[in-house]
ROTORRO-222996 format. One record per residue: x, y, z of N, C-alpha, C in turn. Coordinates in steps of 0.001 Angstrom, whole numbers. Layout:
N
R      nxx      nyy      nzz     caxx     cayy     cazz      cxx      cyy      czz
R        X        Y        Z        X        Y        Z        X        Y        Z
...
***
This chain:
309
R      nxx      nyy      nzz     caxx     cayy     cazz      cxx      cyy      czz
R   -28446   166832   137854   -29035   168205   137828   -30674   167902   138389
R   -31100   168358   139254   -32711   168412   139481   -33428   168913   138409
R   -34759   169003   138378   -35671   169447   137391   -35465   171108   137362
R   -35210   171866   136228   -35189   173201   136196   -36447   174055   136326
R   -36844   175043   136909   -37974   175743   136955   -38102   176762   136469
R   -38878   176966   135518   -38608   178333   134640   -40070   179201   134902
R   -39606   180584   135375   -41301   181101   135624   -40690   182626   135387
R   -42103   183525   135172   -42057   185040   134957   -41871   185639   136474
R   -42640   186957   136135   -42387   187819   137333   -43961   187499   138020
R   -43693   187894   139614   -45072   188221   140021   -45997   188764   139366
R   -47378   188257   140214   -48631   188808   139128   -48529   188977   137772
R   -48318   187549   137392   -47837   187215   135893   -48882   187869   134627
R   -48566   188387   133834   -49071   188647   132840   -48939   187655   131611
R   -49477   187931   130460   -49566   186633   129229   -48346   186371   129317
R   -47309   187233   128701   -45924   186900   128230   -45223   186352   129479
R   -45557   186604   130783   -44643   185914   132162   -45107   184267   131745
R   -46278   184326   131632   -46716   182962   131641   -46527   181965   130163
R   -46454   182808   129110   -46234   182075   127877   -44739   181899   127539
R   -44189   183031   128109   -42394   182858   127727   -42183   181705   128720
R   -42514   181549   129869   -42109   180185   130684   -42464   178918   130081
R   -43423   178846   129527   -44037   177784   128692   -42963   177463   127520
R   -42903   178717   126704   -42074   178618   125550   -40264   178330   125697
R   -40165   178940   126795   -38416   178431   126974   -38319   177091   127671
R   -39655   176425   128491   -39373   175393   128868   -39348   174351   127876
R   -40110   174601   126872   -40309   173683   125493   -38774   173540   124646
R   -38407   175013   124804   -36908   175117   123983   -36051   174341   124946
R   -36211   174354   126175   -35019   173915   127111   -35483   172284   126936
R   -36479   171728   126637   -37001   170607   126568   -36256   169705   125323
R   -36292   170591   124401   -35603   170034   122723   -34405   169933   122956
R   -33496   170541   123954   -32324   170666   124120   -31767   169590   125281
R   -32783   168715   125610   -32438   167952   126783   -32312   167930   128060
R   -32899   168944   128333   -33066   169569   129800   -34574   169521   130271
R   -34539   168653   131563   -35648   168631   132248   -36127   169824   132784
R   -36745   170505   132426   -37642   171729   132571   -38966   171796   132590
R   -39670   172640   133646   -41212   172977   133834   -41323   174281   134033
R   -42306   174880   133618   -42841   176061   133415   -43828   176220   134627
R   -43499   177201   135405   -44222   177672   136685   -44965   179040   136715
R   -45800   179229   137712   -46035   180740   137861   -46054   181112   139129
R   -45883   182438   139212   -45651   183213   140678   -46939   183502   140877
R   -48209   183310   140159   -49450   183839   140454   -50417   183341   139733
R   -51842   183525   139690   -52923   182902   138842   -52954   183845   137534
R   -53316   183162   136571   -53323   183610   135114   -54402   184941   135486
R   -54371   185970   134711   -55358   187087   135059   -56400   186638   133713
R   -57346   187399   133735   -58465   187207   132631   -57860   186952   131125
R   -56970   188225   130613   -56635   187953   129541   -55831   186537   129081
R   -54996   186247   130032   -54455   185062   129787   -55065   183873   129973
R   -55978   183794   130795   -56982   182808   130731   -57774   182784   129337
R   -57822   183764   128873   -58378   183868   127574   -57873   183147   126542
R   -56535   183274   126614   -55674   182727   125597   -55205   181265   126047
R   -55215   180936   127293   -54972   179082   127470   -56418   178627   127190
R   -57628   179270   127114   -58706   178552   127027   -58816   178664   125498
R   -58525   179677   124832   -58558   179585   123418   -57584   178744   122819
R   -56613   178025   123228   -55805   177179   122936   -55627   176035   123263
R   -56593   175651   124383   -56615   174561   125140   -55755   173854   125843
R   -54761   175147   126460   -53578   174983   126915   -53661   174997   128573
R   -53121   174063   129452   -53481   174122   130970   -52439   175393   131393
R   -53093   175955   132366   -52221   176978   133444   -51072   176202   133899
R   -50103   176796   134217   -48901   176295   134964   -49412   176205   136139
R   -48677   175476   137284   -49066   175324   138496   -48212   176612   139165
R   -48748   177314   140035   -48424   178224   141036   -47685   177782   142067
R   -46636   178521   142251   -45552   178060   143399   -45198   179289   143903
R   -44851   178976   145235   -44740   180412   146304   -43044   180176   146556
R   -42580   179197   146368   -41170   179005   146755   -40563   178041   145700
R   -39341   177890   145660   -38679   177067   144776   -37643   176330   145258
R   -36878   176710   146380   -35458   175977   146542   -36192   174860   147231
R   -37328   174562   147706   -37840   173128   148312   -37790   172396   147296
R   -37963   172581   145877   -38171   171749   144680   -36947   171379   143936
R   -36314   172495   143783   -35019   172394   142720   -33521   173359   143305
R   -32514   173107   142764   -31533   174088   142941   -31330   174824   141660
R   -32176   174737   140658   -31774   175580   139512   -32903   176038   138861
R   -33036   177452   138603   -34271   178131   137789   -33712   178902   136591
R   -34642   179116   135999   -34345   180167   134690   -35699   180969   134729
R   -34836   182503   134439   -36151   183448   134641   -36743   184092   133176
R   -37666   184459   133023   -38064   184969   131948   -38993   186315   132108
R   -38987   187403   131287   -39759   188686   131413   -39640   189170   132614
R   -38504   188947   133033   -38039   189752   134675   -36765   189515   135003
R   -35822   190345   135767   -34554   190263   136200   -34662   190606   137849
R   -35324   191638   138226   -35579   192026   139622   -35804   191378   140594
R   -35035   191573   141597   -35133   190557   142867   -36755   190854   143287
R   -37169   192035   143526   -38477   192369   144173   -39785   191824   143316
R   -39370   191410   142233   -40341   190768   141116   -40144   189557   140988
R   -39451   188812   141783   -39177   187343   141420   -39793   186729   142722
R   -39315   185361   142854   -39876   184552   143758   -39038   184792   144869
R   -39747   184743   146275   -39028   185173   147548   -37631   184629   147926
R   -37625   183110   147487   -35942   182563   147735   -35266   182338   146521
R   -35096   183082   146033   -34609   183274   144791   -33098   183169   144944
R   -32439   183891   145955   -31125   183754   146600   -30658   182558   146980
R   -31391   181481   147051   -31188   180075   147527   -31092   179194   146246
R   -31311   179525   145364   -30822   178556   144053   -29913   179325   142927
R   -29530   178613   142286   -28646   179069   141119   -29797   179298   140055
R   -29513   180469   139326   -30045   181001   138176   -29124   180508   137007
R   -29809   179778   136370   -29028   179518   134964   -28973   180330   133667
R   -30330   181037   133612   -30499   181639   132352   -31414   182853   132885
R   -31329   183686   131898   -32436   184848   131886   -32703   185072   130502
R   -33906   185380   130250   -34581   185977   128969   -35558   187248   129400
R   -34917   188332   128713   -35877   189291   129569   -35914   190607   128628
R   -36537   191655   128524   -36788   192832   127646   -36781   194038   128477
R   -36640   193882   129774   -36610   195096   130705   -35377   195411   131145
R   -35164   196737   131582   -34030   197130   132267   -33522   196096   133377
R   -32144   196174   133371   -31455   195199   134368   -31613   196181   135671
R   -31714   195353   136660   -31854   196324   138085   -31356   195333   139065
R   -30653   195520   140190   -30154   194928   141407   -30167   193376   140800
R   -29574   193082   140020   -29144   191631   139529   -27670   191273   139393
R   -27570   190417   140410   -26294   189472   140376   -26212   188101   140537
R   -25244   187448   140321   -25190   185864   140596   -23630   185558   141027
R   -23801   184345   141549   -22514   183991   142049   -21860   183167   141095
R   -22550   182800   140334   -22034   181874   139082   -22283   182409   137524
R   -21425   182215   136786   -21994   182643   135363   -22994   181870   134748
R   -23849   182663   133924   -24985   182203   133416   -25359   182594   132129
R   -26308   182078   131533   -26662   182606   129915   -27535   183803   130169
R   -27545   185018   129788   -28366   185998   129756   -28460   186872   128588
R   -29910   186804   128067   -30353   187582   126827   -31436   188394   127244
R   -30862   189537   126739   -31858   190809   127176   -32075   191632   125856
R   -32998   192042   125230   -32985   192666   123979   -34053   194128   124270
R   -34104   195144   123591   -35050   196137   123687   -35938   196206   122753
R   -36728   195016   122844   -37970   194488   122133   -39054   194802   123175
R   -40433   194335   122286   -41613   194714   122919   -42021   193503   123735
R   -41536   192373   123572   -41951   191357   124347   -41059   190115   124447
R   -40877   189564   125743   -40085   188276   125907   -40048   186992   124733
R   -41538   186960   124419   -41498   186156   123510   -41145   186290   122073
R   -41005   187732   121817   -40341   188087   120658   -38850   187371   120569
R   -38194   187604   121450   -36472   187081   121966   -36570   185836   121687
R   -37792   185018   122399   -37784   183702   122143   -37940   183000   120805
R   -38838   183941   120271   -38795   183477   118779   -37697   183510   117901
R   -36958   184546   118204   -35504   184693   117682   -34815   183076   117851
R   -34580   182944   119112   -34098   181944   119572   -34352   180647   118854
R   -35510   180435   118878   -36027   179028   118080   -35649   179025   116741
R   -35469   180111   116257   -35255   180176   114819   -33658   179856   114793
R   -33098   180768   115481   -31314   180518   115340   -30973   179074   115871
R   -31556   178507   116844   -31462   176926   117170   -32070   176038   115998
R   -32838   176352   115185   -33217   175862   114194   -34358   174677   114736
R   -35058   175332   115804   -36275   174270   116412   -37520   174895   116103
R   -38436   173836   115519   -39697   174085   114990   -40667   174669   116318
R   -41470   175536   115693   -42480   176123   117014   -43747   175413   116570
R   -44274   174688   117629   -45707   173873   117289   -46557   175024   116975
R   -47741   174497   116109   -48679   175530   115963   -49411   176028   117491
R   -49837   175316   118310   -50241   175726   119545   -49288   176726   120360
R   -48178   176353   120287   -47175   177486   121076   -46824   178826   120230
R   -46978   178510   119082   -47039   179691   118455   -47961   180937   118394
R   -49111   179835   118781   -50331   180942   118887   -50293   181939   120280
R   -49734   180797   121158   -49467   181247   122749   -48556   182542   122552
R   -47453   182319   121734   -46183   183142   121430   -46671   184503   121429
R   -47546   184321   120143   -48130   185620   119274   -49205   186226   120258
R   -49881   185674   120965   -50901   186290   122090   -49893   187116   122897
R   -48950   186671   123357   -47950   187278   124444   -47434   188743   123411
R   -47093   188519   122550   -46538   189706   121903   -47829   190781   121324
R   -48682   190264   121196   -50057   191234   121085   -50242   191952   122413
R   -50394   191207   123499   -50576   191513   124825   -49424   192934   125268
R   -48334   192521   125096   -47049   193343   125343   -47323   194558   124795
R   -47412   194336   123432   -47556   195411   122759   -48632   196236   122220
R   -49613   195844   122987   -51180   196311   122705   -51229   196427   121035
R   -51266   195106   120438   -51530   194946   119253   -50489   195744   118368
R   -49254   195571   118686   -48186   196370   118051   -48309   197792   117770
R   -49100   198479   119070   -49577   199990   118854   -48640   200407   119837
R   -47889   199788   120784   -47224   200287   122080   -45929   201190   121489
R   -45202   201843   122057   -44030   202692   121695   -42778   201825   121653
R   -43335   200422   122753   -42070   199602   122788   -42025   198679   121641
R   -43039   198737   120534   -42853   197816   119421   -41798   198036   118582
R   -41361   196930   117971   -40231   197271   117035   -40209   196377   115785
R   -39387   196616   114684   -39648   195861   114043   -39732   194337   114002
R   -38762   193970   115037   -38337   192413   115500   -39888   192005   115845
R   -40462   192944   116704   -41756   192374   116923   -42767   192026   115966
R   -42873   192986   114717   -43601   192971   113880   -43076   191527   112881
R   -42027   191617   112780   -41811   190095   112096   -42030   188910   112955
R   -41688   188953   114212   -42292   187940   114890   -43857   187538   114986
R   -44817   188668   115017   -46110   188741   114829   -46392   187561   113558
R   -45636   188389   112457   -46142   187802   110992   -45776   186180   110973
R   -44664   186073   111754   -44321   184738   111413   -44963   183607   112443
R   -45609   183945   113428   -46181   183445   114565   -47612   183034   114140
R   -48232   184160   113511   -49491   184082   112957   -49544   183167   111635
R   -48562   182982   111131   -48716   181941   109814   -48526   180701   110309
R   -47681   180328   111336   -47803   179282   111835   -48992   178660   112619
R   -49685   179610   113403   -50774   179246   113970   -52082   179611   113200
R   -51780   180008   111730   -53213   180371   111198   -54038   181311   111795
R   -53524   182400   112380   -54644   183277   113095   -54666   184720   112426
R   -55941   185152   112252   -55835   186626   112068   -55554   187410   113171
R   -54389   188131   113006   -54038   188792   113931   -55081   189833   114580
R   -55278   190747   113831   -56201   191919   114107   -57750   191467   115016
R   -58435   190537   114189   -59544   189993   114752   -59369   189417   116120
R   -58269   188714   116068   -58141   187844   117374   -57446   188708   118635
R   -56692   189768   117812   -56202   190525   119094   -57084   191233   119862
R   -57976   192030   118993   -59255   192925   119551   -59847   191691   120746
R   -60182   190560   120500   -60944   189844   121028   -60211   189828   122358
R   -58893   189194   122168   -57975   189031   123361   -57870   190259   124358
R   -57687   191316   123792   -57514   192390   124531   -59061   193100   125548
R   -59842   192594   124686   -61122   193266   125396   -61520   192000   126314
R   -61006   190891   126175   -61300   189804   127285   -60315   189996   128346
R   -59575   191074   128787   -59141   191288   129971   -59358   192817   130548
R   -60655   192985   129797   -60871   194399   130625   -62181   194264   131174
R   -62796   193116   131622   -64014   192979   132508   -63808   193436   134028
R   -63464   194643   134148   -63452   195395   135384   -64240   195111   136355
R   -65600   194779   136106   -66855   195065   136873   -66520   193354   137828
R   -65888   192486   137449   -65718   191273   138087   -64714   191450   139168
R   -63783   192407   139107   -62834   192492   139947   -62861   193415   141031
R   -62521   193105   142143   -62367   194112   143285   -61277   195407   143372
R   -61403   196292   144049   -60559   197527   144084   -59247   196876   144144
R   -59185   195884   144952   -57709   195743   145340   -57097   194631   144372
R   -58052   193700   143734   -57564   192798   142420   -57164   193921   141349
R   -57949   194959   141193   -57525   195796   140206   -56240   196596   140229
R   -55920   197113   141345   -54433   197580   141439   -53134   196842   141598
R   -53451   195273   141968   -52453   194299   142193   -52604   193388   141095
R   -53291   193416   140158   -53362   192390   138957   -52314   192488   137804
R   -51869   193665   137689   -50490   194060   136898   -49901   194798   137658
R   -49214   194783   138713   -48232   196018   139605   -46789   195389   139905
R   -45859   196085   139822   -44290   195994   139493   -43954   196734   140920
R   -42694   196561   141853   -42225   197273   142626   -41023   197742   141857
R   -40608   198734   142128   -39499   199582   141495   -38666   200338   142696
R   -37382   200217   142855   -36285   200942   143691   -35878   202392   143074
R   -36325   203507   143362   -35903   204655   142411   -35272   205574   143218
R   -34040   205850   143615   -32979   206761   144337   -33634   206410   145952
R   -33651   205097   146257   -33775   204749   147727   -35312   204906   147807
R   -36401   205303   146832   -37752   205001   147158   -38350   204145   146718
R   -39163   203196   147526   -40042   202067   147122   -41271   202581   146235
R   -41326   202322   144932   -42292   202713   144018   -42998   201773   143576
R   -44492   201741   143546   -45118   200433   142961   -46091   201105   141956
R   -46065   200328   140728   -46642   200942   139719   -47497   199803   139157
R   -48758   199987   139222   -49612   199084   138532   -50259   199335   137174
R   -50990   198695   136440   -51482   199147   135340   -52767   198510   135094
R   -54153   199087   134764   -55278   198490   134533   -55632   198557   133070
R   -55720   197637   132372   -56007   197919   130885   -57854   197691   130719
R   -58357   198889   129974   -59814   198863   129618   -59969   199327   128513
R   -61334   199355   128071   -61851   199894   126922   -62656   201254   127059
R   -62871   201496   128447   -63500   202381   129026   -63094   203217   130137
R   -62092   204396   130020   -61509   204646   131204   -62290   205331   132055
R   -63689   205918   131782   -64703   206010   132940   -64942   204974   133807
R   -64665   203554   133615   -64966   202626   134271   -63891   202540   135646
R   -62700   203007   135303   -61693   203249   136369   -61918   204504   137101
R   -62093   205548   136280   -62169   206991   137033   -63576   206685   138156
R   -64610   206022   137887   -65551   206009   138833   -65307   205254   139986
R   -63931   204467   140076   -63842   203752   141174   -62662   204065   141883
R   -62435   205456   141406   -60869   205934   141797   -61061   205951   143704
R   -61837   206475   143961   -61747   206532   145439   -61445   205099   146263
R   -62241   204151   145953   -61890   202774   146068   -60634   202283   145830
R   -60220   202669   144472   -58841   202386   144245   -57626   203026   145203
R   -57847   204329   145207   -56928   204936   146073   -57082   204194   147766
R   -58074   204128   148106   -57864   203448   149397   -56998   202389   149587
R   -57120   201204   148599   -56502   200010   148447   -54947   200259   148292
R   -54770   201604   147525   -53597   201939   147291   -52768   202422   148467
R   -53593   203312   149054   -52857   203715   150563   -52467   202873   151702
R   -53665   201601   151654   -53569   200703   152613   -52199   199655   152287
R   -51938   199599   151156   -50549   198957   150587   -49569   199650   150781
R   -49674   200784   150820   -48433   201783   151178   -47981   201572   152336
R   -49221   201467   153352   -48774   201532   154779   -48437   200104   155113
R   -49149   199192   154376   -48606   197707   154797   -47256   197203   154306
R   -46957   197503   152982   -45914   197245   152443   -44665   197894   152157
R   -45006   199392   152916   -43645   200565   153038   -43297   200982   151748
R   -44463   200963   150424   -44397   201924   149263   -44412   203300   149726
R   -43405   204055   149148   -43255   205600   149343   -44019   206080   148352
R   -44593   205565   147333   -45510   206151   146052   -46327   204938   145518
R   -47394   204953   145371   -48405   204042   144356   -48757   204549   143211
R   -48432   204311   141818   -49267   204854   140793   -49702   203528   140172
R   -51294   204198   139770   -52119   203009   138964   -52357   203748   137632
R   -51782   203063   136852   -51996   203622   135026   -53398   202845   134511
R   -54337   203543   134483   -55452   203127   133486   -55455   203473   132219
R   -55319   202363   131395   -54824   202463   129918   -55945   202049   129100
R   -56451   202614   128072   -57438   202261   127213   -57047   201797   126193
R   -57077   200218   125856   -56201   199493   125005   -56711   199951   123399
R   -57659   200642   123310   -58132   201003   121814   -57639   202406   121343
R   -57763   203114   122277   -57149   204581   121866   -55743   205067   122276
R   -55118   204319   123153   -53873   204013   123541   -53581   205394   124427
R   -54430   205861   125289   -54248   206897   126449   -54724   206279   127550
R   -54084   207082   128460   -54157   206882   130003   -54738   207696   131199
R   -55039   207139   132522   -55130   208292   133171   -54631   207754   134230
R   -53799   208510   135209   -52603   208070   136169   -53361   208582   137807
R   -53310   207628   138584   -54041   207814   139710   -52615   207742   140584
R   -52647   208567   141829   -51242   208373   142597   -51768   208773   143981
R   -50906   207847   144675   -51151   207877   146317   -49545   207839   147060
R   -49296   208504   147925   -48318   208318   148628   -47262   209713   148667
R   -46050   209724   148898   -45314   210985   149149   -44766   211047   147317
R   -44087   212110   147440   -43187   212685   146230   -44203   212734   144986
R   -45524   213179   145244   -46220   213624   144455   -45929   214696   143419
R   -44890   215611   143953   -44279   216836   143184   -43299   216067   142133
R   -42594   214828   142400   -41568   214127   141608   -42629   213687   140395
R   -43852   213128   140739   -44537   212625   139553   -45054   213667   138584
R   -45271   214819   139164   -45667   215947   138312   -44585   216444   137387
R   -43421   216370   137932   -41960   216842   137082   -41753   215772   136076
R   -42062   214540   136468   -41719   213243   135515   -42596   213557   134200
R   -43937   213577   134704   -44877   213671   133133   -45278   214979   132830
R   -44555   216101   133511   -44925   217437   133210   -46627   217740   133254
R   -46966   217431   134239   -48436   217221   134419   -48849   218091   136032
R   -50143   218351   136245   -50536   218848   137431   -51532   217941   137815
R   -51168   217286   139095   -52272   216490   139533   -53358   216985   140188
R   -54582   216730   139835   -55838   217376   140249   -56671   216136   140984
R   -57039   215993   142046   -57868   214877   142657   -56783   213625   142650
R   -55552   213956   142706   -54478   212639   142804   -54802   212195   141391
R   -54892   212503   140100   -55002   212286   139046   -54837   213307   137790
R   -54095   212650   136678   -53738   212995   135603   -53911   212491   134617
R   -54268   213029   133199   -54349   212496   132098   -52976   212361   131438
R   -52683   211389   130627   -51366   211110   129862   -51794   210615   128551
R   -52339   211394   127675   -52497   211070   126410   -51264   210245   125500
R   -51763   209370   124989   -50515   208682   124284   -49612   207831   124943
R   -49747   207497   126232   -49013   206747   127238   -49585   205305   127579
R   -48899   204338   127182   -49560   203153   127131   -48389   202174   127751
R   -47118   202353   127883   -46054   201599   128383   -45575   202165   129639
R   -45706   201150   130603   -45188   201315   131969   -43768   201367   131706
R   -42968   200084   130858   -41357   200338   130679   -40946   201383   129985
R   -41568   201778   129029   -40766   202631   128361   -41264   204280   128503
R   -42803   204641   128843   -43032   205914   129328   -43405   206067   130443
R   -43194   205277   131645   -43371   205661   132848   -42256   205711   133763
R   -41638   204147   133949   -40370   204078   134837   -39178   204851   134256
R   -38795   205311   133103   -37663   206014   132591   -37870   207591   133011
R   -39067   208232   132845   -39109   209461   133198   -39335   209337   134865
R   -40021   208630   135372   -40059   208590   136833   -38916   208639   137623
R   -38008   207818   136939   -36600   207488   137953   -35654   208537   137392
R   -36001   209343   136221   -34923   210694   136046   -35305   211523   137139
R   -36777   211735   137295   -36928   212839   138081   -36708   212595   139262
R   -36696   211141   140020   -36313   211004   141496   -34777   211278   141541
R   -34012   210982   140348   -32537   211188   140655   -32188   212215   140031
R   -32827   213059   139455   -32602   214604   139402   -32802   215573   140367
***
């Protein structure tokens, strides 16, 4: 069998890149020739993590069928979030913590999905179950992924399993979770260095909701006014992508990682559905969402229910 390529979703976040690296190492310990790759460049937060642990970034691929017949997916399963030629290769495994959507294969596979805060949490369990020791550097990377996905264990997606994984990985990596976690989250919020297009695309995923194409992006910050002050430019770029890529609706969630509050900016059709989903009234295409930090748990489910209702 050719080398197996392992990768997370498009516009990769810290978990998408770290989980690919962790699962590739896990597979290598079982004798599989595996390589972690990425479907995009690391963001600022992930670069902070990689630099902190002196870990190289994975190479970026646009297609995979030209290199291999077999792939493994981490931190995603939906086709629109994956590599363009995924239908031309065999998917051997999926490790994920998101809902399962439009996913099917021609052959059996290993599929592990758990309702936890981070894919790297599941991988921590898998290392323990297989009695494979996690190296200190990899433990630090996996810890960083959980901090990122759970916003330092403050997100509503956080479970006791995530908390235990953080405790275990921090001990292996010898890291003070609080001080390192705050520094890491702040490193990803230098918004001035990014264009409006980079902000809306940096952490954006596409969803099919009752036949509507919905794009949902998230911008982490320590000062929501930094995003609100750029609303006109963000809206312009969101509307341009709606027209170019056929999105019916584009939502950008700006989240304060320190206070766990968000502002929602909306462009496109079905704004009445957005108001219904979050029980808000949009003013100037924007609404405040106190306590909302998780796209997976607090944005996608109510929006999907509103479209289907």
